[in-house]
Z-matrix of the N, CA and C atoms (Angstrom, degrees):
N
C 1 1.484
C 2 1.539 1 109.07
N 3 1.295 2 115.05 1 134.07
C 4 1.444 3 120.65 2 -179.37
C 5 1.533 4 111.02 3 -84.19
N 6 1.299 5 116.37 4 132.57
C 7 1.462 6 121.58 5 179.24
C 8 1.522 7 110.24 6 -74.54
N 9 1.330 8 118.62 7 128.01
C 10 1.454 9 120.47 8 176.74
C 11 1.524 10 111.26 9 -53.46
N 12 1.288 11 118.62 10 139.69
C 13 1.488 12 120.95 11 -175.49
C 14 1.508 13 112.88 12 -63.63
N 15 1.341 14 118.09 13 -24.30
C 16 1.468 15 119.75 14 -177.60
C 17 1.504 16 112.93 15 -102.00
N 18 1.330 17 117.65 16 9.68
C 19 1.468 18 121.67 17 -178.29
C 20 1.532 19 109.39 18 -96.96
N 21 1.359 20 115.81 19 87.77
C 22 1.469 21 118.45 20 -178.85
C 23 1.509 22 113.22 21 -70.92
N 24 1.335 23 117.78 22 -23.52
C 25 1.449 24 120.58 23 176.45
C 26 1.530 25 110.98 24 -68.58
N 27 1.292 26 114.78 25 -44.29
C 28 1.476 27 118.94 26 178.72
C 29 1.524 28 111.45 27 -66.44
N 30 1.330 29 116.79 28 -31.68
C 31 1.469 30 120.01 29 177.50
C 32 1.530 31 111.46 30 -83.56
N 33 1.317 32 116.57 31 -6.17
C 34 1.483 33 122.36 32 177.32
C 35 1.540 34 110.22 33 56.08
N 36 1.322 35 115.60 34 54.99
C 37 1.469 36 119.61 35 -179.86
C 38 1.526 37 109.81 36 -86.62
N 39 1.334 38 115.77 37 157.34
C 40 1.464 39 120.38 38 -179.97
C 41 1.535 40 110.64 39 -68.17
N 42 1.316 41 117.14 40 -44.30
C 43 1.453 42 121.59 41 179.00
C 44 1.506 43 110.21 42 -105.60
N 45 1.329 44 115.03 43 116.39
C 46 1.467 45 119.45 44 -172.91
C 47 1.515 46 110.36 45 -143.79
N 48 1.319 47 116.09 46 112.39
C 49 1.467 48 120.05 47 177.98
C 50 1.523 49 112.20 48 -66.15
N 51 1.290 50 117.90 49 -31.52
C 52 1.461 51 120.66 50 179.22
C 53 1.519 52 111.66 51 -63.13
N 54 1.340 53 116.71 52 -32.24
C 55 1.456 54 119.44 53 177.62
C 56 1.538 55 110.48 54 -64.62
N 57 1.334 56 115.45 55 -43.88
C 58 1.462 57 119.37 56 -179.76
C 59 1.525 58 111.79 57 -62.12
N 60 1.335 59 116.64 58 -41.02
C 61 1.460 60 120.58 59 -176.21
C 62 1.508 61 112.90 60 -74.45
N 63 1.343 62 117.88 61 -33.20
C 64 1.458 63 121.07 62 -176.42
C 65 1.510 64 112.88 63 -90.96
N 66 1.333 65 118.64 64 -18.29
C 67 1.485 66 121.82 65 -179.52
C 68 1.538 67 111.14 66 -116.12
N 69 1.302 68 117.14 67 25.41
C 70 1.459 69 120.55 68 -175.37
C 71 1.508 70 113.22 69 -56.92
N 72 1.322 71 117.02 70 -47.62
C 73 1.480 72 120.66 71 -177.84
C 74 1.501 73 110.86 72 -68.25
N 75 1.322 74 117.92 73 -37.96
C 76 1.466 75 120.45 74 176.89
C 77 1.518 76 111.17 75 -61.47
N 78 1.303 77 115.67 76 -44.71
C 79 1.480 78 119.80 77 179.21
C 80 1.512 79 111.25 78 -65.05
N 81 1.347 80 117.64 79 -39.32
C 82 1.448 81 121.54 80 -179.80
C 83 1.549 82 109.72 81 -64.78
N 84 1.326 83 115.96 82 -45.82
C 85 1.485 84 119.06 83 -179.12
C 86 1.508 85 111.15 84 -62.37
N 87 1.342 86 116.53 85 -42.47
C 88 1.463 87 120.38 86 -179.11
C 89 1.516 88 110.66 87 -66.15
N 90 1.356 89 116.38 88 -40.74
C 91 1.474 90 121.15 89 -179.55
C 92 1.526 91 110.75 90 -63.76
N 93 1.356 92 115.90 91 -44.71
C 94 1.475 93 118.75 92 179.53
C 95 1.499 94 111.64 93 -64.86
N 96 1.331 95 118.30 94 -38.20
C 97 1.482 96 119.95 95 177.04
C 98 1.519 97 109.18 96 -65.08
N 99 1.305 98 117.27 97 -40.53
C 100 1.472 99 120.94 98 -179.72
C 101 1.538 100 110.86 99 -61.50
N 102 1.320 101 116.03 100 -45.89
C 103 1.459 102 119.96 101 -179.79
C 104 1.546 103 110.92 102 -66.78
N 105 1.339 104 115.66 103 -39.57
C 106 1.464 105 118.92 104 -178.79
C 107 1.526 106 112.02 105 -64.47
N 108 1.306 107 117.10 106 -45.75
C 109 1.455 108 120.83 107 179.63
C 110 1.547 109 111.11 108 -63.68
N 111 1.320 110 115.34 109 -41.61
C 112 1.471 111 119.19 110 179.52
C 113 1.525 112 110.86 111 -63.00
N 114 1.336 113 116.38 112 -47.63
C 115 1.452 114 120.85 113 -177.28
C 116 1.511 115 112.18 114 -63.63
N 117 1.344 116 116.87 115 -43.24
C 118 1.475 117 120.22 116 -179.83
C 119 1.494 118 111.80 117 -65.74
N 120 1.330 119 117.23 118 -42.27
C 121 1.470 120 121.82 119 -178.84
C 122 1.520 121 111.47 120 -63.38
N 123 1.333 122 116.60 121 -46.49
C 124 1.463 123 120.40 122 -178.99
C 125 1.522 124 112.27 123 -68.47
N 126 1.359 125 116.58 124 -36.91
C 127 1.439 126 120.65 125 179.23
C 128 1.534 127 110.67 126 -66.03
N 129 1.313 128 116.86 127 -45.23
C 130 1.460 129 120.46 128 177.97
C 131 1.544 130 110.54 129 -61.91
N 132 1.339 131 115.11 130 -44.19
C 133 1.468 132 118.85 131 179.73
C 134 1.529 133 110.99 132 -61.64
N 135 1.351 134 115.99 133 -39.04
C 136 1.466 135 118.76 134 179.17
C 137 1.529 136 112.17 135 -65.10
N 138 1.329 137 115.25 136 -39.75
C 139 1.481 138 119.53 137 179.23
C 140 1.528 139 110.15 138 -63.47
N 141 1.331 140 117.05 139 -35.53
C 142 1.479 141 120.96 140 -179.87
C 143 1.537 142 110.27 141 -80.12
N 144 1.329 143 117.68 142 -34.30
C 145 1.454 144 121.28 143 -172.28
C 146 1.502 145 112.12 144 -70.93
N 147 1.327 146 118.50 145 -38.81
C 148 1.458 147 121.20 146 -175.77
C 149 1.530 148 112.03 147 -60.27
N 150 1.352 149 119.34 148 -51.57
C 151 1.475 150 117.66 149 176.53
C 152 1.502 151 114.95 150 -64.36
N 153 1.329 152 117.36 151 -33.86
C 154 1.469 153 120.77 152 177.04
C 155 1.509 154 111.18 153 -64.39
N 156 1.315 155 117.23 154 -42.92
C 157 1.472 156 122.10 155 178.42
C 158 1.541 157 110.77 156 -66.67
N 159 1.331 158 116.47 157 -39.76
C 160 1.461 159 119.35 158 175.87
C 161 1.533 160 111.93 159 -64.18
N 162 1.311 161 116.13 160 -40.49
C 163 1.450 162 120.94 161 177.09
C 164 1.500 163 110.96 162 -60.89
N 165 1.346 164 116.80 163 -45.39
C 166 1.457 165 120.77 164 -179.25
C 167 1.547 166 110.33 165 -68.30
N 168 1.330 167 117.01 166 -29.21
C 169 1.471 168 120.46 167 178.30
C 170 1.525 169 111.67 168 -74.68
N 171 1.320 170 117.22 169 -41.77
C 172 1.461 171 120.35 170 -176.96
C 173 1.525 172 112.85 171 -77.47
N 174 1.319 173 116.22 172 -39.76
C 175 1.470 174 120.97 173 -177.32
C 176 1.531 175 108.42 174 -112.86
N 177 1.282 176 117.33 175 99.80
C 178 1.444 177 121.68 176 -176.17
C 179 1.549 178 114.02 177 -56.06
N 180 1.363 179 118.24 178 -39.70
C 181 1.488 180 117.73 179 177.15
C 182 1.509 181 113.62 180 -62.95
N 183 1.348 182 117.91 181 -19.27
C 184 1.459 183 120.25 182 -179.27
C 185 1.551 184 111.37 183 -84.73
N 186 1.330 185 116.75 184 -15.67
C 187 1.500 186 118.57 185 -176.64
C 188 1.493 187 112.39 186 -61.30
N 189 1.338 188 116.35 187 -46.51
C 190 1.491 189 119.57 188 -179.31
C 191 1.517 190 112.43 189 -58.67
N 192 1.348 191 119.31 190 -54.51
C 193 1.453 192 119.56 191 -179.66
C 194 1.546 193 114.10 192 -61.00
N 195 1.347 194 116.23 193 -36.82
C 196 1.459 195 119.11 194 -179.92
C 197 1.510 196 110.81 195 -65.63
N 198 1.323 197 117.69 196 -47.70
C 199 1.468 198 121.71 197 179.86
C 200 1.519 199 111.01 198 -66.95
N 201 1.330 200 115.49 199 -40.92
C 202 1.489 201 117.80 200 -179.62
C 203 1.519 202 111.00 201 -67.13
N 204 1.333 203 117.16 202 -40.17
C 205 1.469 204 120.36 203 179.66
C 206 1.489 205 113.47 204 -63.20
N 207 1.329 206 116.51 205 -44.74
C 208 1.492 207 118.86 206 178.81
C 209 1.499 208 111.77 207 -68.99
N 210 1.329 209 117.98 208 -33.64
C 211 1.437 210 121.09 209 178.66
C 212 1.556 211 111.05 210 -66.83
N 213 1.341 212 114.94 211 -39.90
C 214 1.463 213 119.23 212 178.54
C 215 1.520 214 110.14 213 -62.27
N 216 1.338 215 116.12 214 -42.21
C 217 1.476 216 119.55 215 177.85
C 218 1.527 217 111.71 216 -58.10
N 219 1.344 218 115.75 217 -37.75
C 220 1.457 219 120.37 218 -178.06
C 221 1.543 220 111.94 219 -68.54
N 222 1.322 221 117.38 220 -26.57
C 223 1.438 222 121.78 221 -176.52
C 224 1.534 223 112.41 222 -83.29
N 225 1.318 224 118.65 223 -11.94
C 226 1.465 225 121.49 224 -178.56
C 227 1.524 226 108.48 225 -71.80
N 228 1.341 227 118.97 226 126.85
C 229 1.463 228 120.55 227 177.35
C 230 1.513 229 112.05 228 -58.10
N 231 1.298 230 117.09 229 147.39
C 232 1.477 231 121.15 230 -175.31
C 233 1.515 232 112.81 231 -57.28
N 234 1.344 233 116.85 232 -43.63
C 235 1.472 234 118.84 233 -179.37
C 236 1.521 235 110.12 234 -64.00
N 237 1.318 236 118.18 235 -39.06
C 238 1.448 237 121.12 236 177.01
C 239 1.529 238 110.92 237 -65.50
N 240 1.328 239 117.38 238 -41.05
C 241 1.432 240 121.36 239 179.51
C 242 1.515 241 110.96 240 -61.95
N 243 1.319 242 117.14 241 -44.69
C 244 1.471 243 120.64 242 -179.89
C 245 1.527 244 108.99 243 -65.29
N 246 1.323 245 117.73 244 -37.37
C 247 1.446 246 120.41 245 179.70
C 248 1.515 247 111.61 246 -64.55
N 249 1.366 248 116.27 247 -41.21
C 250 1.457 249 120.17 248 179.40
C 251 1.538 250 111.91 249 -66.84
N 252 1.319 251 116.91 250 -32.72
C 253 1.447 252 120.52 251 -179.09
C 254 1.517 253 113.13 252 -87.75
N 255 1.321 254 117.87 253 -12.44
C 256 1.455 255 122.72 254 -176.11
C 257 1.535 256 113.10 255 -55.28
N 258 1.358 257 119.32 256 -44.18
C 259 1.474 258 117.51 257 -179.34
C 260 1.512 259 113.28 258 -62.70
N 261 1.327 260 118.26 259 -24.93
C 262 1.453 261 122.52 260 -177.53
C 263 1.531 262 111.70 261 -84.55
N 264 1.318 263 117.51 262 -40.67
C 265 1.445 264 121.05 263 -170.87
C 266 1.535 265 114.22 264 -114.22
N 267 1.323 266 117.63 265 -14.89
C 268 1.427 267 119.32 266 -175.41
C 269 1.531 268 111.92 267 65.63
N 270 1.329 269 115.89 268 -171.53
C 271 1.480 270 119.32 269 178.34
C 272 1.509 271 108.75 270 -80.71
N 273 1.302 272 116.35 271 86.55
C 274 1.477 273 120.43 272 -175.83
C 275 1.525 274 109.07 273 -144.43
N 276 1.330 275 114.06 274 170.60
C 277 1.467 276 119.85 275 176.33
C 278 1.514 277 110.89 276 -64.88
N 279 1.341 278 116.83 277 -31.58
C 280 1.451 279 120.65 278 178.69
C 281 1.533 280 112.80 279 -61.05
N 282 1.336 281 115.45 280 -29.92
C 283 1.486 282 120.61 281 177.78
C 284 1.535 283 109.85 282 -61.51
N 285 1.330 284 116.29 283 -46.00
C 286 1.466 285 120.52 284 -177.88
C 287 1.524 286 109.68 285 -70.96
N 288 1.343 287 117.40 286 -40.35
C 289 1.473 288 120.28 287 178.43
C 290 1.511 289 110.87 288 -59.54
N 291 1.345 290 116.40 289 -47.01
C 292 1.472 291 119.14 290 -178.43
C 293 1.505 292 111.85 291 -63.60
N 294 1.326 293 116.78 292 -41.22
C 295 1.461 294 118.90 293 -179.77
C 296 1.520 295 112.70 294 -64.78
N 297 1.326 296 117.12 295 -41.82
C 298 1.445 297 120.61 296 179.06
C 299 1.517 298 112.24 297 -68.82
N 300 1.342 299 116.04 298 -33.89
C 301 1.474 300 120.13 299 178.21
C 302 1.534 301 109.80 300 -62.35
N 303 1.339 302 115.46 301 -42.96
C 304 1.457 303 119.49 302 179.29
C 305 1.517 304 111.09 303 -65.35
N 306 1.315 305 118.60 304 -39.01
C 307 1.473 306 121.78 305 176.99
C 308 1.533 307 111.66 306 -64.16
N 309 1.335 308 116.51 307 -35.84
C 310 1.463 309 119.88 308 -178.29
C 311 1.512 310 113.69 309 -73.50
N 312 1.299 311 117.16 310 -19.63
C 313 1.470 312 121.22 311 -176.56
C 314 1.545 313 111.64 312 -57.55
N 315 1.315 314 115.98 313 -41.73
C 316 1.466 315 119.08 314 -176.33
C 317 1.518 316 111.91 315 -57.33
N 318 1.353 317 115.89 316 -51.34
C 319 1.451 318 120.08 317 -178.07
C 320 1.533 319 112.15 318 -64.49
N 321 1.321 320 116.60 319 -40.40
C 322 1.436 321 120.56 320 -175.66
C 323 1.536 322 112.02 321 -72.36
N 324 1.323 323 116.26 322 -47.19
C 325 1.485 324 119.83 323 -179.31
C 326 1.520 325 110.41 324 -60.70
N 327 1.305 326 116.95 325 -46.71
C 328 1.467 327 119.52 326 -177.80
C 329 1.528 328 112.39 327 -61.86
N 330 1.340 329 116.68 328 -43.39
C 331 1.438 330 119.26 329 -177.78
C 332 1.520 331 113.24 330 -72.44
N 333 1.350 332 116.33 331 -40.22
C 334 1.470 333 117.70 332 176.30
C 335 1.519 334 111.46 333 -64.83
N 336 1.301 335 116.66 334 -40.49
C 337 1.490 336 119.65 335 177.85
C 338 1.531 337 110.54 336 -64.66
N 339 1.320 338 116.77 337 -41.47
C 340 1.461 339 119.21 338 178.54
C 341 1.522 340 110.74 339 -63.12
N 342 1.318 341 118.18 340 -38.31
C 343 1.446 342 121.53 341 177.51
C 344 1.528 343 112.23 342 -65.45
N 345 1.314 344 116.82 343 -41.71
C 346 1.465 345 120.16 344 178.33
C 347 1.514 346 112.15 345 -66.60
N 348 1.324 347 116.39 346 -39.32
C 349 1.461 348 120.23 347 178.72
C 350 1.524 349 111.95 348 -68.96
N 351 1.310 350 117.08 349 -24.17
C 352 1.479 351 120.03 350 -177.47
C 353 1.537 352 112.67 351 -81.02
N 354 1.349 353 116.54 352 -8.58
C 355 1.500 354 118.29 353 178.56
C 356 1.521 355 107.91 354 -67.59
N 357 1.327 356 117.85 355 123.73
C 358 1.488 357 120.05 356 -178.92
C 359 1.520 358 111.70 357 -59.33
N 360 1.305 359 114.45 358 139.47
C 361 1.479 360 119.57 359 -179.77
C 362 1.525 361 110.03 360 -65.63
N 363 1.314 362 117.20 361 -32.11
C 364 1.492 363 118.49 362 179.86
C 365 1.523 364 110.61 363 -66.20
N 366 1.353 365 116.08 364 -29.11
C 367 1.475 366 119.25 365 177.92
C 368 1.523 367 108.93 366 -69.60
N 369 1.302 368 117.19 367 -40.73
C 370 1.466 369 120.63 368 178.32
C 371 1.536 370 109.12 369 -63.07
N 372 1.325 371 116.03 370 -44.70
C 373 1.452 372 119.23 371 -177.95
C 374 1.533 373 111.44 372 -64.34
N 375 1.324 374 116.31 373 -37.80
C 376 1.456 375 119.90 374 178.11
C 377 1.511 376 110.66 375 -65.17
N 378 1.333 377 117.16 376 -40.07
C 379 1.464 378 120.82 377 178.48
C 380 1.515 379 110.94 378 -65.63
N 381 1.306 380 117.05 379 -39.62
C 382 1.472 381 119.67 380 177.94
C 383 1.521 382 109.94 381 -65.80
N 384 1.338 383 117.55 382 -37.43
C 385 1.447 384 121.65 383 176.97
C 386 1.500 385 113.02 384 -62.55
N 387 1.336 386 116.93 385 -25.60
C 388 1.462 387 121.97 386 177.92
C 389 1.521 388 111.74 387 -87.61
N 390 1.333 389 116.44 388 4.29
C 391 1.454 390 119.74 389 176.48
C 392 1.504 391 115.03 390 95.06
N 393 1.331 392 118.78 391 11.50
C 394 1.472 393 120.92 392 178.76
C 395 1.525 394 110.63 393 -71.45
N 396 1.297 395 118.24 394 125.44
C 397 1.454 396 122.73 395 171.01
C 398 1.521 397 110.12 396 -79.09
N 399 1.363 398 116.70 397 175.73
C 400 1.479 399 119.86 398 -177.56
C 401 1.523 400 113.61 399 -55.94
N 402 1.342 401 117.07 400 -46.26
C 403 1.464 402 118.76 401 -177.74
C 404 1.546 403 111.91 402 -67.99
N 405 1.308 404 116.70 403 -45.26
C 406 1.477 405 119.27 404 178.96
C 407 1.535 406 110.66 405 -64.99
N 408 1.330 407 116.68 406 -36.50
C 409 1.449 408 120.42 407 176.98
C 410 1.512 409 111.15 408 -61.61
N 411 1.343 410 116.22 409 -41.23
C 412 1.430 411 120.56 410 -179.47
C 413 1.542 412 112.05 411 -68.29
N 414 1.357 413 116.81 412 -44.98
C 415 1.454 414 121.33 413 -173.69
C 416 1.545 415 111.99 414 -76.16
N 417 1.315 416 116.95 415 -33.37
C 418 1.471 417 118.01 416 -171.71
C 419 1.535 418 113.68 417 -105.44
N 420 1.342 419 116.72 418 -13.18
C 421 1.452 420 119.60 419 -177.47
C 422 1.519 421 111.97 420 -122.00
N 423 1.329 422 115.86 421 -60.22
C 424 1.467 423 119.89 422 -171.22
C 425 1.513 424 112.92 423 -68.47
N 426 1.344 425 116.74 424 -53.37
C 427 1.464 426 119.73 425 -178.08
C 428 1.539 427 112.25 426 -63.04
N 429 1.319 428 119.44 427 -43.61
C 430 1.486 429 117.92 428 176.70
C 431 1.520 430 113.46 429 -59.43
N 432 1.362 431 116.44 430 -40.95
C 433 1.452 432 117.72 431 178.75
C 434 1.516 433 114.26 432 -72.34
N 435 1.342 434 116.18 433 -20.78
C 436 1.454 435 120.77 434 179.22
C 437 1.531 436 111.30 435 -87.04
N 438 1.345 437 116.24 436 -7.74
C 439 1.484 438 119.45 437 -175.88
C 440 1.530 439 115.85 438 -56.66
N 441 1.319 440 119.96 439 -43.87
C 442 1.474 441 117.98 440 -179.72
C 443 1.513 442 113.28 441 -57.18
N 444 1.331 443 118.33 442 -45.40
C 445 1.475 444 121.25 443 178.19
C 446 1.513 445 110.28 444 -67.25
N 447 1.336 446 116.11 445 -41.57
C 448 1.501 447 119.96 446 179.93
C 449 1.512 448 110.29 447 -63.00
N 450 1.293 449 118.69 448 -42.94
C 451 1.464 450 122.40 449 -178.84
C 452 1.525 451 110.71 450 -67.07
N 453 1.337 452 115.94 451 -36.21
C 454 1.461 453 118.21 452 175.93
C 455 1.531 454 110.65 453 -61.22
N 456 1.327 455 116.36 454 -43.46
C 457 1.455 456 119.34 455 177.01
C 458 1.497 457 112.80 456 -64.98
N 459 1.339 458 116.72 457 -37.92
C 460 1.473 459 121.01 458 178.38
C 461 1.516 460 111.55 459 -63.83
N 462 1.320 461 116.37 460 -38.97
C 463 1.455 462 120.42 461 -179.80
C 464 1.533 463 109.64 462 -66.07
N 465 1.312 464 116.77 463 -45.12
C 466 1.463 465 120.95 464 179.03
C 467 1.504 466 111.46 465 -63.08
N 468 1.349 467 116.57 466 -45.07
C 469 1.456 468 121.37 467 179.91
C 470 1.502 469 111.86 468 -61.88
N 471 1.348 470 116.73 469 -38.71
C 472 1.442 471 120.79 470 -177.96
C 473 1.527 472 110.77 471 -68.28
N 474 1.305 473 117.26 472 -47.25
C 475 1.460 474 121.95 473 179.63
C 476 1.546 475 109.19 474 -61.91
N 477 1.321 476 116.64 475 -41.13
C 478 1.458 477 120.81 476 179.40
C 479 1.531 478 109.75 477 -64.21
N 480 1.336 479 116.92 478 -41.00
C 481 1.465 480 120.39 479 -179.41
C 482 1.509 481 111.59 480 -66.37
N 483 1.349 482 118.05 481 -36.49
C 484 1.466 483 119.77 482 176.47
C 485 1.520 484 110.34 483 -58.70
N 486 1.320 485 116.57 484 -39.60
C 487 1.456 486 120.17 485 178.40
C 488 1.519 487 113.10 486 -70.15
N 489 1.363 488 114.81 487 -42.64
C 490 1.463 489 119.51 488 -176.48
C 491 1.511 490 113.50 489 -71.68
N 492 1.317 491 118.34 490 -22.73
C 493 1.473 492 120.36 491 178.14
C 494 1.523 493 110.94 492 -54.58
N 495 1.325 494 116.42 493 -35.98
C 496 1.460 495 119.19 494 -178.57
C 497 1.523 496 113.87 495 -57.38
N 498 1.361 497 115.35 496 -27.84
C 499 1.470 498 119.19 497 177.86
C 500 1.491 499 113.38 498 -66.73
N 501 1.341 500 115.98 499 -18.94
C 502 1.446 501 119.85 500 177.50
C 503 1.524 502 113.09 501 -65.57
N 504 1.329 503 115.81 502 -10.68
C 505 1.495 504 119.44 503 179.07
C 506 1.508 505 110.31 504 -61.28
N 507 1.319 506 119.49 505 -23.12
C 508 1.477 507 121.36 506 -178.82
C 509 1.538 508 110.61 507 -66.32
N 510 1.358 509 116.51 508 -21.65
C 511 1.464 510 118.97 509 177.94
C 512 1.530 511 109.93 510 -116.25
N 513 1.339 512 116.32 511 11.10
C 514 1.451 513 120.51 512 173.15
C 515 1.517 514 115.85 513 87.49
N 516 1.358 515 115.57 514 9.05
C 517 1.467 516 121.26 515 179.62
C 518 1.513 517 110.09 516 -131.96
N 519 1.295 518 116.15 517 67.07
C 520 1.447 519 122.28 518 -176.55
C 521 1.485 520 114.65 519 -118.27
N 522 1.350 521 118.82 520 13.18
C 523 1.430 522 120.10 521 -178.31
C 524 1.514 523 111.35 522 56.85
N 525 1.291 524 115.67 523 -126.34
C 526 1.468 525 120.82 524 178.35
C 527 1.509 526 111.77 525 -64.99
N 528 1.329 527 116.83 526 -20.87
C 529 1.481 528 119.99 527 176.38
C 530 1.520 529 112.27 528 -61.27
N 531 1.351 530 116.08 529 -31.99
C 532 1.459 531 118.84 530 176.93
C 533 1.530 532 111.53 531 -59.89
N 534 1.324 533 115.07 532 -41.72
C 535 1.453 534 120.36 533 178.03
C 536 1.513 535 113.37 534 -68.76
N 537 1.338 536 114.95 535 -38.37
C 538 1.453 537 119.58 536 179.32
C 539 1.547 538 110.76 537 -64.54
N 540 1.324 539 115.87 538 -46.59
C 541 1.469 540 118.61 539 -178.16
C 542 1.543 541 109.90 540 -68.64
N 543 1.313 542 119.03 541 -40.36
C 544 1.456 543 120.37 542 178.68
C 545 1.501 544 110.13 543 -64.48
N 546 1.325 545 116.98 544 -40.32
C 547 1.440 546 121.17 545 179.04
C 548 1.518 547 113.07 546 -65.73
N 549 1.357 548 116.86 547 -37.65
C 550 1.444 549 120.47 548 176.15
C 551 1.513 550 112.92 549 -64.66
N 552 1.348 551 114.74 550 -38.66
C 553 1.470 552 120.41 551 -178.01
C 554 1.547 553 110.79 552 -67.58
N 555 1.322 554 116.52 553 -32.70
C 556 1.483 555 120.96 554 -177.84
C 557 1.543 556 111.21 555 -105.67
N 558 1.304 557 117.04 556 3.72
C 559 1.466 558 123.12 557 -177.57
C 560 1.528 559 110.57 558 52.16
N 561 1.363 560 113.60 559 48.53
C 562 1.466 561 121.26 560 178.05
C 563 1.520 562 105.66 561 -92.89
N 564 1.313 563 117.07 562 95.92
C 565 1.460 564 122.44 563 -171.14
C 566 1.523 565 113.32 564 -60.34
N 567 1.314 566 116.57 565 -49.49
C 568 1.457 567 120.99 566 -176.14
C 569 1.537 568 111.06 567 -60.90
N 570 1.336 569 117.03 568 -37.94
C 571 1.472 570 120.00 569 -179.46
C 572 1.530 571 111.23 570 -68.12
N 573 1.343 572 116.91 571 -42.94
C 574 1.464 573 121.23 572 -179.90
C 575 1.514 574 109.86 573 -62.95
N 576 1.329 575 117.12 574 -48.61
C 577 1.451 576 120.05 575 -176.66
C 578 1.545 577 111.72 576 -67.34
N 579 1.301 578 117.45 577 -43.77
C 580 1.471 579 121.06 578 -177.76
C 581 1.531 580 110.32 579 -62.48
N 582 1.328 581 116.38 580 -47.86
C 583 1.465 582 119.53 581 -178.34
C 584 1.529 583 111.13 582 -66.38
N 585 1.318 584 116.98 583 -36.84
C 586 1.460 585 121.18 584 177.61
C 587 1.518 586 111.90 585 -64.63
N 588 1.340 587 116.37 586 -43.92
C 589 1.454 588 120.95 587 178.69
C 590 1.519 589 110.86 588 -63.65
N 591 1.330 590 117.03 589 -40.56
C 592 1.454 591 120.10 590 178.21
C 593 1.541 592 112.21 591 -63.20
N 594 1.306 593 117.35 592 -35.14
C 595 1.457 594 121.31 593 175.42
C 596 1.534 595 109.73 594 -61.88
N 597 1.297 596 116.94 595 -44.80
C 598 1.465 597 120.78 596 177.68
C 599 1.530 598 111.79 597 -61.93
N 600 1.354 599 114.19 598 -43.17
C 601 1.466 600 119.10 599 -179.75
C 602 1.522 601 110.59 600 -61.58
N 603 1.334 602 117.10 601 -42.67
C 604 1.472 603 120.90 602 -179.93
C 605 1.537 604 109.91 603 -63.51
N 606 1.320 605 117.78 604 -43.03
C 607 1.451 606 122.63 605 -179.12
C 608 1.536 607 110.83 606 -62.81
N 609 1.358 608 115.27 607 -45.94
C 610 1.483 609 118.73 608 -179.24
C 611 1.532 610 110.89 609 -67.79
N 612 1.337 611 117.16 610 -40.28
C 613 1.437 612 121.22 611 179.66
C 614 1.537 613 111.05 612 -64.12
N 615 1.329 614 116.47 613 -41.83
C 616 1.458 615 120.97 614 -179.40
C 617 1.526 616 109.41 615 -66.46
N 618 1.312 617 117.23 616 -40.81
C 619 1.456 618 119.72 617 179.64
C 620 1.529 619 111.99 618 -64.20
N 621 1.342 620 115.40 619 -44.29
C 622 1.468 621 119.81 620 179.83
C 623 1.543 622 110.54 621 -65.11
N 624 1.318 623 116.57 622 -38.17
C 625 1.447 624 120.34 623 179.62
C 626 1.525 625 110.76 624 -64.03
N 627 1.322 626 116.57 625 -45.89
C 628 1.469 627 120.15 626 179.23
C 629 1.521 628 111.24 627 -67.53
N 630 1.318 629 116.70 628 -33.15
C 631 1.469 630 119.36 629 176.52
C 632 1.511 631 110.95 630 -65.29
N 633 1.353 632 115.34 631 -39.86
C 634 1.475 633 118.87 632 177.50
C 635 1.519 634 111.01 633 -65.78
N 636 1.343 635 117.00 634 -39.42
C 637 1.490 636 119.65 635 176.69
C 638 1.513 637 110.76 636 -64.82
N 639 1.326 638 115.90 637 -41.12
C 640 1.473 639 120.15 638 177.83
C 641 1.532 640 111.46 639 -59.07
N 642 1.304 641 116.81 640 -45.31
C 643 1.477 642 120.20 641 -179.30
C 644 1.541 643 110.71 642 -67.05
N 645 1.318 644 116.56 643 -31.56
C 646 1.451 645 120.61 644 -178.73
C 647 1.551 646 111.72 645 -73.18
N 648 1.348 647 117.01 646 -38.35
C 649 1.462 648 119.76 647 -175.89
C 650 1.499 649 113.66 648 -93.63
N 651 1.357 650 117.15 649 -5.87
C 652 1.435 651 119.69 650 176.53
C 653 1.533 652 109.57 651 -128.91
N 654 1.355 653 117.37 652 64.65
C 655 1.461 654 120.65 653 -176.62
C 656 1.521 655 113.20 654 -64.27
N 657 1.345 656 117.05 655 -24.63
C 658 1.472 657 118.82 656 -179.02
C 659 1.507 658 112.52 657 -67.22
N 660 1.347 659 118.79 658 -24.25
C 661 1.458 660 120.87 659 177.72
C 662 1.523 661 109.97 660 -68.81
N 663 1.332 662 116.69 661 -37.11
C 664 1.485 663 118.78 662 177.19
C 665 1.524 664 111.14 663 -66.94
N 666 1.344 665 114.77 664 -41.12
C 667 1.461 666 118.73 665 179.90
C 668 1.516 667 111.41 666 -63.10
N 669 1.346 668 114.57 667 -36.33
C 670 1.466 669 119.34 668 179.15
C 671 1.493 670 112.53 669 -64.62
N 672 1.339 671 115.59 670 -40.12
C 673 1.472 672 118.73 671 179.01
C 674 1.501 673 111.29 672 -68.20
N 675 1.343 674 115.90 673 -37.55
C 676 1.462 675 118.87 674 179.58
C 677 1.504 676 112.14 675 -66.41
């Protein structure tokens, strides 16, 4: 049977408009799952990373164990990580979210801690001289000055999580990774390319969005460059 000249699906081409029009809902569902898993994982990691970084900043003996522990988590292979978390979460989306949150801890804790350590001691002393207590000092001086480093870590962690979500396809919750793996198994070129490009688009869009947020909440950094 001769393949119609305009049937890119039948010819299994890499770029195929018919694939986009006929699989629109599948692509949308996979993209939304990809974004949801990424956002939840990074948010959970951020909630955990802030107190860990503060602990490492306040108690110097705790810095080594905190950094070492998060680094060890990052070195665990993804399949091993999912296997370790499987008894707790089963084959669910929560399994992937938990695994990615643990991976993100390393980048977030290190950058937040680096930002806190970079706050000049004379700035702290000046704030204390103005009557700032420990909590007010933290909220109004230390954390705002640590924001550029913390946001840099958040951007890296988010882009990394977008990529790592695809590994969740091994348990059936990989967002666009599900389409990539299925397409690789069947050598469905259009599906592999389209899902891969969408992953890149999500990563770039997330990075640009966080960069815009960073510029908005740290206006003094723009003034300094000017």
